[in-house]
Each structure stands twice: as structure tokens, then as C-alpha cells.
PARODO-927153 format. One record per residue (C-alpha): z, y, x; residue in three letters; chain; residue number from 1. Coordinates in steps of 0.05 Angstrom, whole numbers, plus 5000, padded with zeros to 4 digits. Each point is the difference from the previous one (the first is absolute). Layout:
% residues N
R; z; y; x; rest; kette; nr
R; Z; Y; X; ALA; A; NUM;
...
This chain:
% residues 398
R; z; y; x; rest; kette; nr
R; 1375; 2540; 4380; UNK; A; 1;
R; 4938; 5013; 4970; UNK; A; 2;
R; 5001; 5008; 4920; UNK; A; 3;
R; 5074; 4969; 5003; UNK; A; 4;
R; 5030; 5002; 4925; UNK; A; 5;
R; 5068; 4991; 4979; UNK; A; 6;
R; 5026; 4939; 4961; UNK; A; 7;
R; 4978; 5048; 4936; UNK; A; 8;
R; 4930; 5010; 5020; UNK; A; 9;
R; 5018; 5074; 5030; UNK; A; 10;
R; 4978; 5022; 5061; UNK; A; 11;
R; 5053; 4996; 5052; UNK; A; 12;
R; 5021; 5071; 5021; UNK; A; 13;
R; 4965; 5015; 5068; UNK; A; 14;
R; 5028; 5042; 5056; UNK; A; 15;
R; 4952; 5048; 5025; UNK; A; 16;
R; 5008; 5047; 5053; UNK; A; 17;
R; 4950; 5067; 4997; UNK; A; 18;
R; 4978; 5042; 5065; UNK; A; 19;
R; 4971; 5069; 4988; UNK; A; 20;
R; 4984; 5058; 5054; UNK; A; 21;
R; 5026; 5049; 4955; UNK; A; 22;
R; 5063; 5023; 4964; UNK; A; 23;
R; 5033; 4964; 4937; UNK; A; 24;
R; 5014; 5019; 4944; UNK; A; 25;
R; 4948; 5061; 5011; UNK; A; 26;
R; 4939; 4950; 5007; UNK; A; 27;
R; 4981; 4987; 4929; UNK; A; 28;
R; 4957; 4927; 5003; UNK; A; 29;
R; 5053; 4969; 5044; UNK; A; 30;
R; 5050; 5021; 4954; UNK; A; 31;
R; 4964; 4977; 4944; UNK; A; 32;
R; 4985; 4932; 5021; UNK; A; 33;
R; 5066; 4997; 5029; UNK; A; 34;
R; 5039; 5009; 4932; UNK; A; 35;
R; 4952; 4957; 4966; UNK; A; 36;
R; 5020; 4938; 5040; UNK; A; 37;
R; 5067; 5023; 4988; UNK; A; 38;
R; 4988; 5000; 4924; UNK; A; 39;
R; 4970; 4933; 5005; UNK; A; 40;
R; 5068; 4972; 5030; UNK; A; 41;
R; 4976; 4993; 5073; UNK; A; 42;
R; 5036; 5031; 5061; UNK; A; 43;
R; 4979; 5057; 5046; UNK; A; 44;
R; 5011; 5021; 5059; UNK; A; 45;
R; 4967; 5056; 5028; UNK; A; 46;
R; 4984; 5034; 5076; UNK; A; 47;
R; 4976; 5072; 5005; UNK; A; 48;
R; 5009; 5066; 5040; UNK; A; 49;
R; 5052; 5048; 4995; UNK; A; 50;
R; 5008; 5067; 5007; UNK; A; 51;
R; 5054; 5046; 5019; UNK; A; 52;
R; 5042; 5005; 4938; UNK; A; 53;
R; 4994; 4923; 4974; UNK; A; 54;
R; 5049; 4949; 5008; UNK; A; 55;
R; 4974; 4931; 5042; UNK; A; 56;
R; 5022; 4963; 4951; UNK; A; 57;
R; 5005; 4998; 4916; UNK; A; 58;
R; 4982; 4968; 4937; UNK; A; 59;
R; 4949; 5040; 4953; UNK; A; 60;
R; 4992; 4966; 4932; UNK; A; 61;
R; 5014; 4937; 5026; UNK; A; 62;
R; 4953; 4999; 5062; UNK; A; 63;
R; 5043; 4991; 5071; UNK; A; 64;
R; 4970; 5052; 5046; UNK; A; 65;
R; 5007; 4996; 5077; UNK; A; 66;
R; 4975; 5070; 5035; UNK; A; 67;
R; 4985; 4990; 5070; UNK; A; 68;
R; 5010; 5077; 5038; UNK; A; 69;
R; 4922; 5021; 4999; UNK; A; 70;
R; 4977; 5065; 4974; UNK; A; 71;
R; 4930; 5010; 4985; UNK; A; 72;
R; 4971; 5063; 5032; UNK; A; 73;
R; 4934; 5028; 4985; UNK; A; 74;
R; 4955; 4993; 5064; UNK; A; 75;
R; 4934; 4980; 5027; UNK; A; 76;
R; 4972; 4926; 5017; UNK; A; 77;
R; 5057; 4987; 5056; UNK; A; 78;
R; 5058; 5020; 4956; UNK; A; 79;
R; 4983; 4956; 4945; UNK; A; 80;
R; 4989; 4943; 5051; UNK; A; 81;
R; 5070; 5014; 5029; UNK; A; 82;
R; 5028; 4997; 4931; UNK; A; 83;
R; 4970; 4937; 4981; UNK; A; 84;
R; 5012; 4958; 5066; UNK; A; 85;
R; 5076; 5021; 4999; UNK; A; 86;
R; 5011; 4992; 4922; UNK; A; 87;
R; 4963; 4931; 5012; UNK; A; 88;
R; 5044; 4972; 5053; UNK; A; 89;
R; 5059; 5020; 4964; UNK; A; 90;
R; 4978; 4970; 4935; UNK; A; 91;
R; 4985; 4941; 5039; UNK; A; 92;
R; 5066; 4994; 5031; UNK; A; 93;
R; 5037; 5010; 4929; UNK; A; 94;
R; 4956; 4952; 4953; UNK; A; 95;
R; 5011; 4943; 5060; UNK; A; 96;
R; 5075; 5009; 5006; UNK; A; 97;
R; 5003; 5005; 4916; UNK; A; 98;
R; 4967; 4939; 4993; UNK; A; 99;
R; 5046; 4965; 5036; UNK; A; 100;
R; 5051; 5008; 4941; UNK; A; 101;
R; 4955; 5022; 4942; UNK; A; 102;
R; 4946; 4948; 5009; UNK; A; 103;
R; 4950; 5041; 4961; UNK; A; 104;
R; 4941; 4972; 4954; UNK; A; 105;
R; 4947; 5053; 5007; UNK; A; 106;
R; 4992; 5064; 5052; UNK; A; 107;
R; 4967; 5058; 4962; UNK; A; 108;
R; 4970; 5043; 5051; UNK; A; 109;
R; 4975; 5064; 4978; UNK; A; 110;
R; 4941; 5033; 5044; UNK; A; 111;
R; 4992; 5049; 5033; UNK; A; 112;
R; 4995; 4973; 5058; UNK; A; 113;
R; 4967; 4931; 4983; UNK; A; 114;
R; 5026; 4973; 5058; UNK; A; 115;
R; 5069; 5007; 4977; UNK; A; 116;
R; 4994; 4926; 4978; UNK; A; 117;
R; 5016; 4978; 5064; UNK; A; 118;
R; 5075; 5015; 4986; UNK; A; 119;
R; 4998; 4944; 4953; UNK; A; 120;
R; 4985; 4948; 5053; UNK; A; 121;
R; 5062; 4963; 5008; UNK; A; 122;
R; 5008; 4992; 4923; UNK; A; 123;
R; 4926; 4969; 4998; UNK; A; 124;
R; 5017; 4952; 5053; UNK; A; 125;
R; 5051; 4972; 4958; UNK; A; 126;
R; 4964; 4998; 4934; UNK; A; 127;
R; 5005; 5071; 4972; UNK; A; 128;
R; 4936; 5030; 4963; UNK; A; 129;
R; 4978; 5061; 5023; UNK; A; 130;
R; 4964; 5063; 4947; UNK; A; 131;
R; 4966; 5057; 5030; UNK; A; 132;
R; 5003; 5057; 4950; UNK; A; 133;
R; 4936; 5036; 5025; UNK; A; 134;
R; 5012; 5058; 4967; UNK; A; 135;
R; 4938; 5047; 5041; UNK; A; 136;
R; 4947; 4971; 5045; UNK; A; 137;
R; 5024; 5024; 5064; UNK; A; 138;
R; 4929; 5008; 5031; UNK; A; 139;
R; 4980; 5043; 4947; UNK; A; 140;
R; 5066; 5039; 4997; UNK; A; 141;
R; 4998; 5012; 5074; UNK; A; 142;
R; 4923; 5022; 4995; UNK; A; 143;
R; 5017; 5051; 4954; UNK; A; 144;
R; 5067; 5023; 5025; UNK; A; 145;
R; 4972; 5007; 5071; UNK; A; 146;
R; 4927; 5005; 4989; UNK; A; 147;
R; 4984; 4943; 5037; UNK; A; 148;
R; 4919; 4965; 5002; UNK; A; 149;
R; 4998; 4929; 4972; UNK; A; 150;
R; 4984; 4978; 5070; UNK; A; 151;
R; 5063; 5029; 5034; UNK; A; 152;
R; 5048; 4963; 5050; UNK; A; 153;
R; 5056; 5014; 4951; UNK; A; 154;
R; 4952; 4980; 4934; UNK; A; 155;
R; 4981; 4929; 5036; UNK; A; 156;
R; 5076; 4987; 5022; UNK; A; 157;
R; 5025; 5009; 4924; UNK; A; 158;
R; 4947; 4969; 4972; UNK; A; 159;
R; 5024; 4931; 5053; UNK; A; 160;
R; 5073; 5009; 4976; UNK; A; 161;
R; 4982; 5003; 4924; UNK; A; 162;
R; 4966; 4938; 5008; UNK; A; 163;
R; 5055; 4961; 5039; UNK; A; 164;
R; 5051; 5035; 4955; UNK; A; 165;
R; 4970; 4974; 4930; UNK; A; 166;
R; 4991; 4926; 5047; UNK; A; 167;
R; 5068; 5004; 5011; UNK; A; 168;
R; 5029; 5013; 4929; UNK; A; 169;
R; 4999; 4944; 4946; UNK; A; 170;
R; 4983; 5051; 4945; UNK; A; 171;
R; 4966; 5072; 4998; UNK; A; 172;
R; 5011; 5052; 4953; UNK; A; 173;
R; 4965; 5063; 4990; UNK; A; 174;
R; 5000; 5055; 4952; UNK; A; 175;
R; 4922; 5012; 4968; UNK; A; 176;
R; 4940; 4965; 4991; UNK; A; 177;
R; 4965; 5032; 5059; UNK; A; 178;
R; 5049; 4986; 5051; UNK; A; 179;
R; 5003; 4920; 4983; UNK; A; 180;
R; 4924; 5010; 5005; UNK; A; 181;
R; 5003; 5025; 5070; UNK; A; 182;
R; 5045; 4958; 5022; UNK; A; 183;
R; 4959; 4936; 4972; UNK; A; 184;
R; 4938; 5029; 5040; UNK; A; 185;
R; 5037; 5000; 5066; UNK; A; 186;
R; 5019; 4928; 4995; UNK; A; 187;
R; 5063; 4994; 4952; UNK; A; 188;
R; 4994; 4939; 4953; UNK; A; 189;
R; 4994; 5015; 4936; UNK; A; 190;
R; 5053; 4958; 4964; UNK; A; 191;
R; 5050; 5030; 5051; UNK; A; 192;
R; 4991; 5080; 4981; UNK; A; 193;
R; 5036; 5012; 4926; UNK; A; 194;
R; 5001; 5064; 4978; UNK; A; 195;
R; 5069; 5036; 4979; UNK; A; 196;
R; 4981; 5071; 4965; UNK; A; 197;
R; 5030; 5069; 5027; UNK; A; 198;
R; 5028; 5021; 4929; UNK; A; 199;
R; 5064; 5040; 4991; UNK; A; 200;
R; 5066; 4974; 4987; UNK; A; 201;
R; 5017; 5014; 4931; UNK; A; 202;
R; 5075; 5013; 4998; UNK; A; 203;
R; 4970; 5071; 5038; UNK; A; 204;
R; 4927; 5009; 4965; UNK; A; 205;
R; 5009; 4972; 4923; UNK; A; 206;
R; 4948; 4961; 4979; UNK; A; 207;
R; 5004; 5019; 4926; UNK; A; 208;
R; 4991; 5076; 5009; UNK; A; 209;
R; 4950; 5032; 4951; UNK; A; 210;
R; 4933; 5035; 5023; UNK; A; 211;
R; 5027; 5068; 5008; UNK; A; 212;
R; 4989; 5069; 5023; UNK; A; 213;
R; 5051; 5050; 5034; UNK; A; 214;
R; 4985; 5039; 4939; UNK; A; 215;
R; 5037; 5064; 5036; UNK; A; 216;
R; 4962; 5069; 5022; UNK; A; 217;
R; 4950; 4990; 5057; UNK; A; 218;
R; 4966; 4937; 5023; UNK; A; 219;
R; 5032; 4963; 5050; UNK; A; 220;
R; 4963; 4955; 5060; UNK; A; 221;
R; 5044; 4948; 5041; UNK; A; 222;
R; 4990; 4964; 5067; UNK; A; 223;
R; 5058; 4952; 5022; UNK; A; 224;
R; 4995; 4959; 5060; UNK; A; 225;
R; 4996; 5002; 5082; UNK; A; 226;
R; 4968; 5071; 5011; UNK; A; 227;
R; 4948; 4979; 5052; UNK; A; 228;
R; 4930; 5028; 5014; UNK; A; 229;
R; 4966; 4936; 4974; UNK; A; 230;
R; 5031; 5012; 4931; UNK; A; 231;
R; 4961; 5054; 4985; UNK; A; 232;
R; 5046; 5055; 4987; UNK; A; 233;
R; 4947; 5048; 5035; UNK; A; 234;
R; 4954; 4989; 4949; UNK; A; 235;
R; 5055; 5013; 4943; UNK; A; 236;
R; 5012; 5066; 5034; UNK; A; 237;
R; 4926; 5023; 4999; UNK; A; 238;
R; 4997; 4976; 4926; UNK; A; 239;
R; 5049; 5049; 4975; UNK; A; 240;
R; 4966; 5064; 5009; UNK; A; 241;
R; 4941; 4961; 4961; UNK; A; 242;
R; 5044; 4995; 4949; UNK; A; 243;
R; 5047; 5056; 4990; UNK; A; 244;
R; 4954; 5042; 4962; UNK; A; 245;
R; 4994; 4949; 4948; UNK; A; 246;
R; 5071; 4973; 4989; UNK; A; 247;
R; 5054; 5056; 4983; UNK; A; 248;
R; 5065; 4977; 5041; UNK; A; 249;
R; 4973; 4948; 5045; UNK; A; 250;
R; 5053; 4968; 5038; UNK; A; 251;
R; 4992; 4942; 5060; UNK; A; 252;
R; 5067; 4968; 5019; UNK; A; 253;
R; 5000; 4964; 5058; UNK; A; 254;
R; 5058; 4941; 5027; UNK; A; 255;
R; 5002; 4965; 5060; UNK; A; 256;
R; 4997; 5010; 5072; UNK; A; 257;
R; 4953; 4988; 5056; UNK; A; 258;
R; 4966; 5019; 5062; UNK; A; 259;
R; 4957; 5045; 4964; UNK; A; 260;
R; 5051; 5046; 4966; UNK; A; 261;
R; 5000; 5056; 5051; UNK; A; 262;
R; 4928; 5012; 4989; UNK; A; 263;
R; 5010; 4985; 4934; UNK; A; 264;
R; 5043; 5059; 4996; UNK; A; 265;
R; 4956; 5044; 5044; UNK; A; 266;
R; 4949; 4987; 4958; UNK; A; 267;
R; 5031; 5015; 4937; UNK; A; 268;
R; 5027; 5062; 5029; UNK; A; 269;
R; 4924; 5024; 5026; UNK; A; 270;
R; 4975; 4983; 4933; UNK; A; 271;
R; 5046; 5050; 4970; UNK; A; 272;
R; 5028; 4934; 4952; UNK; A; 273;
R; 5081; 5008; 5009; UNK; A; 274;
R; 5008; 5021; 4927; UNK; A; 275;
R; 4956; 4939; 4975; UNK; A; 276;
R; 5012; 4946; 5049; UNK; A; 277;
R; 5074; 4982; 5009; UNK; A; 278;
R; 5020; 4948; 5052; UNK; A; 279;
R; 5066; 4960; 4985; UNK; A; 280;
R; 5001; 4951; 5063; UNK; A; 281;
R; 5021; 4923; 5000; UNK; A; 282;
R; 5040; 4987; 4936; UNK; A; 283;
R; 5019; 4939; 4966; UNK; A; 284;
R; 4962; 4954; 4951; UNK; A; 285;
R; 5044; 5016; 4942; UNK; A; 286;
R; 4981; 5074; 5019; UNK; A; 287;
R; 4932; 4985; 4998; UNK; A; 288;
R; 5008; 4963; 4938; UNK; A; 289;
R; 5033; 5065; 4965; UNK; A; 290;
R; 4941; 5047; 5040; UNK; A; 291;
R; 4942; 4950; 4964; UNK; A; 292;
R; 5029; 5015; 4921; UNK; A; 293;
R; 5001; 5075; 5018; UNK; A; 294;
R; 4925; 4996; 5028; UNK; A; 295;
R; 4933; 5008; 4965; UNK; A; 296;
R; 4960; 4964; 5046; UNK; A; 297;
R; 5008; 4959; 5069; UNK; A; 298;
R; 4955; 5008; 5059; UNK; A; 299;
R; 4982; 4944; 5045; UNK; A; 300;
R; 4944; 5036; 5046; UNK; A; 301;
R; 4990; 4953; 5059; UNK; A; 302;
R; 4948; 5010; 5044; UNK; A; 303;
R; 4949; 4945; 5013; UNK; A; 304;
R; 5010; 4955; 5055; UNK; A; 305;
R; 4999; 4924; 5012; UNK; A; 306;
R; 5077; 4993; 4983; UNK; A; 307;
R; 4997; 5046; 4937; UNK; A; 308;
R; 4933; 4972; 4975; UNK; A; 309;
R; 5035; 4935; 4990; UNK; A; 310;
R; 5073; 5022; 4983; UNK; A; 311;
R; 5029; 4999; 4924; UNK; A; 312;
R; 5051; 5052; 5003; UNK; A; 313;
R; 5072; 4984; 4961; UNK; A; 314;
R; 4999; 5065; 4979; UNK; A; 315;
R; 4943; 4992; 4946; UNK; A; 316;
R; 5053; 4950; 4966; UNK; A; 317;
R; 5064; 5051; 5004; UNK; A; 318;
R; 4955; 5050; 4965; UNK; A; 319;
R; 4976; 4949; 4942; UNK; A; 320;
R; 5070; 4976; 5001; UNK; A; 321;
R; 5024; 5067; 4972; UNK; A; 322;
R; 4935; 5013; 4958; UNK; A; 323;
R; 4972; 5046; 5049; UNK; A; 324;
R; 4928; 4996; 5014; UNK; A; 325;
R; 4976; 5006; 5087; UNK; A; 326;
R; 4946; 5022; 5026; UNK; A; 327;
R; 4976; 4953; 5056; UNK; A; 328;
R; 4937; 4990; 5055; UNK; A; 329;
R; 4946; 4955; 4977; UNK; A; 330;
R; 5012; 4951; 5055; UNK; A; 331;
R; 4994; 4919; 4997; UNK; A; 332;
R; 5070; 4982; 4999; UNK; A; 333;
R; 5011; 5044; 4936; UNK; A; 334;
R; 4931; 4975; 4970; UNK; A; 335;
R; 5027; 4931; 4997; UNK; A; 336;
R; 5049; 5020; 4948; UNK; A; 337;
R; 4976; 5061; 4956; UNK; A; 338;
R; 4936; 5029; 4983; UNK; A; 339;
R; 4987; 5071; 4969; UNK; A; 340;
R; 5032; 4979; 4930; UNK; A; 341;
R; 5062; 4986; 5032; UNK; A; 342;
R; 5016; 5050; 5062; UNK; A; 343;
R; 4972; 5070; 5019; UNK; A; 344;
R; 4955; 4995; 5061; UNK; A; 345;
R; 4978; 5054; 5053; UNK; A; 346;
R; 4954; 4993; 5062; UNK; A; 347;
R; 5049; 4989; 5058; UNK; A; 348;
R; 5002; 5064; 5046; UNK; A; 349;
R; 4961; 5048; 4946; UNK; A; 350;
R; 5047; 5061; 4975; UNK; A; 351;
R; 4943; 5014; 4945; UNK; A; 352;
R; 5006; 4930; 4975; UNK; A; 353;
R; 5075; 4998; 5000; UNK; A; 354;
R; 5008; 5073; 4963; UNK; A; 355;
R; 4939; 4964; 4945; UNK; A; 356;
R; 5050; 4941; 4986; UNK; A; 357;
R; 5050; 5049; 5000; UNK; A; 358;
R; 4968; 5040; 4938; UNK; A; 359;
R; 4984; 4941; 4962; UNK; A; 360;
R; 5071; 4979; 5000; UNK; A; 361;
R; 5027; 5070; 4985; UNK; A; 362;
R; 4943; 5009; 4945; UNK; A; 363;
R; 4983; 4937; 4960; UNK; A; 364;
R; 5077; 4979; 4984; UNK; A; 365;
R; 4980; 4954; 4952; UNK; A; 366;
R; 4957; 4962; 5046; UNK; A; 367;
R; 5048; 5002; 5055; UNK; A; 368;
R; 5045; 4971; 4951; UNK; A; 369;
R; 4949; 4943; 4993; UNK; A; 370;
R; 4991; 4987; 5068; UNK; A; 371;
R; 5075; 4995; 5017; UNK; A; 372;
R; 5015; 4952; 4946; UNK; A; 373;
R; 4945; 4954; 5021; UNK; A; 374;
R; 5023; 5003; 5071; UNK; A; 375;
R; 5072; 4983; 4981; UNK; A; 376;
R; 4965; 4932; 4974; UNK; A; 377;
R; 4981; 4980; 5071; UNK; A; 378;
R; 5072; 5027; 5015; UNK; A; 379;
R; 5029; 4953; 4954; UNK; A; 380;
R; 4963; 4948; 5022; UNK; A; 381;
R; 5031; 5008; 5079; UNK; A; 382;
R; 5070; 5021; 4973; UNK; A; 383;
R; 5053; 4977; 5053; UNK; A; 384;
R; 5024; 4955; 4949; UNK; A; 385;
R; 4935; 4968; 5010; UNK; A; 386;
R; 4991; 5001; 5078; UNK; A; 387;
R; 5064; 4982; 5023; UNK; A; 388;
R; 4993; 4929; 4960; UNK; A; 389;
R; 4943; 4981; 5053; UNK; A; 390;
R; 5059; 5012; 5054; UNK; A; 391;
R; 5048; 4967; 4967; UNK; A; 392;
R; 4958; 4941; 4991; UNK; A; 393;
R; 4970; 5002; 5074; UNK; A; 394;
R; 5071; 4999; 5017; UNK; A; 395;
R; 5017; 4940; 4958; UNK; A; 396;
R; 4951; 4954; 5015; UNK; A; 397;
R; 4998; 5017; 5077; UNK; A; 398;
């Protein structure tokens, strides 16, 4: 089946089954990728989690979605392991039984967990190709999330499972250069690992936005994403008192949910910032896109960890797509793509450094506009219209 073409020379439409331990269509990367394949003329079934308000089966923009009756709940390592195990078993059964009639060409598995690739065992035995989409390196994520040492038993097990899972797959995909280097350093053949970057859906985050400011009274900083301690919301709060005497009408808008929310709100009150820091909770991507248009700068205040050091946050490109500056930690994953001329850096965990970066953005609008314009050139190089072609080519030549 590899590289088959029609009599007209076009790639034969592939039947793809995507599997993701997440909700759909809420998870943006699986959604972008699935819809890109639909747009290229391929067929996509997708297996995912189901919350209590979702139907077990529906078609979303051409993607046939099959939801298994598992809800993801926040908890410790044991809870995650239980949810993972149950989802792997149910996905294995669903992929295997549907393969009897659908005869999928490709099983596209999204981590986490890496070992979810075993749900593709039956199709693989009958010649289907297995893609493993490594959104994040699982050992580094667990080390950061649970404060684990690299020598811990859990991390050693995750490293073994990662190696097995990449070996099981025919094609491995990851979102940035730092991740790719990491996986190759742990044994993945370089020609097996491909980069498909996390850049925004242009139907939501328009790429032709002009460099702009909020043009209103005051100065609005914004954060959106998972509200967890490693993402540095505490540092952002600490920077607020350092800025309030310098910037009239300073406001900080926060969007998202996570286990740090109660502590974040408690600290906001303790610091008497209730009038200047507004928490909006979890909202849609469409709402986020509108909020970015009203903001003056986006904050990505990540603390330094083994994971955040090599991560490249999609939020950078979401701000750039709307012509907005962002302030980011000086880390390897970001420095692979950006420098001082294309983005604003601060030192992770340093509130004074973060405040200084905000002042640079606020006090020199002409320089800020030049930095954003150069940053947008990098964004355009990795626009989703470019990145999706890598996936489509991999599918059509597999």
C-alpha cells in the first residue's frame, strides 16, 4: 500500500484512524491534523475520551468521532495510570474491531501515553502503518509535574516505554527541534522523526492581522493556557506590584483552568490584586482569539524545568498571528526559533526580569512593533498551511 497512486497520478485516499487520550474537538493539535487530512481528500475516524455532555458518536467537519465512556479527572499518578490503562484497553478493542470492516491504512496515535501505540497491534500485523505523534516527552513531563528525579523508578519505566513505543511505530512526529533532538539522543533513528509544529488554526487565529495594540485606556497583559504552577502564574502575580506605579490602568487577564487555580486566586486576594487581575476560567479558542485582540501583550511566564526548558509554547504563534508581542522565558526550545530581535525574553522565575520586559514593550512602541513584525516572519515560515503539508506527505507516501 505504500505510496499508491491513482491512474491519474494522485495519491490514493487513505483511511486513517486517529487515537487520542483527550477530548475532541477541544484538543487543537489532533483537530488541526485530522481536518487537514480530510481537506486533502482522506478519510479519518478518531477515537477519544467522552465527557458526560458529549454524544458517543458524531461527525465533526468530516471527521467521524467515536468517544469511549471515560472522563479524564485530575489526580495523582495512580489515577492517571488507571485512566491510561482503561483507555488503552478500550481503544485496542475499538481499533481492532473497526479494522475488520474499515481496513485502515494508518493508525495515528497521539501521546500521552506513549504506550497507547499498542492499540494499533492488530492493524499493524496486517500491514497498516503506525504513526506516533509525540506531543510531549513523557519522562520530562512527569519529572516536572510530579517533581521526580531522572533516576526514579517511574522515570526509568517511562524511558523504556518511550523507546519501545517509538520502535513500534513506523513514523514518529513531534512539534519542535528540541524535542526531536531529545528523542534522537535516546535512540530514535533521525530519519524516523519528523517535525510538525504546533501553529494556530488560521480559521480561528487569522494570519493576516496587522501589528497592533489594544488602543484603549490602560495596559492589558494576558495569559491563556493551563493554570499550573510550572507555568509561572505566581511570577506574573509577583510582577504586578512592581509595575502598578509605572503603568496606569494596568490589568492582567487570565484564561484557563488547572490545579493551581485555587492557590492563584488565594494569592491574588492576599496581594490585594482583585481589581487588576481578572480570572475568566476556561473558554473556547474563539474566545481566546478575541481576547488577544483586546490585549497589549501576552505573557508566557513559565518556570524553568526539564520540560519547559525544551518546550515551544503554541501561544507564541497565537499572539503573533494577531500582531501582538509576547514575553517568554529564555529557554532552549524557544531560542531554537527566536532571538532578541524577534521576541521579548525574561529570566524564568524572576519577577523583576518579567516586569522589565513588560516595561520594554510598553515604553517603546516603535521598537515593539519592529520586534513583532520580525517575529511574524518566523510565524509565517511555520504557518499551518505549510506545516500540514508535512503530515499530508507522510500519509500519502506511507
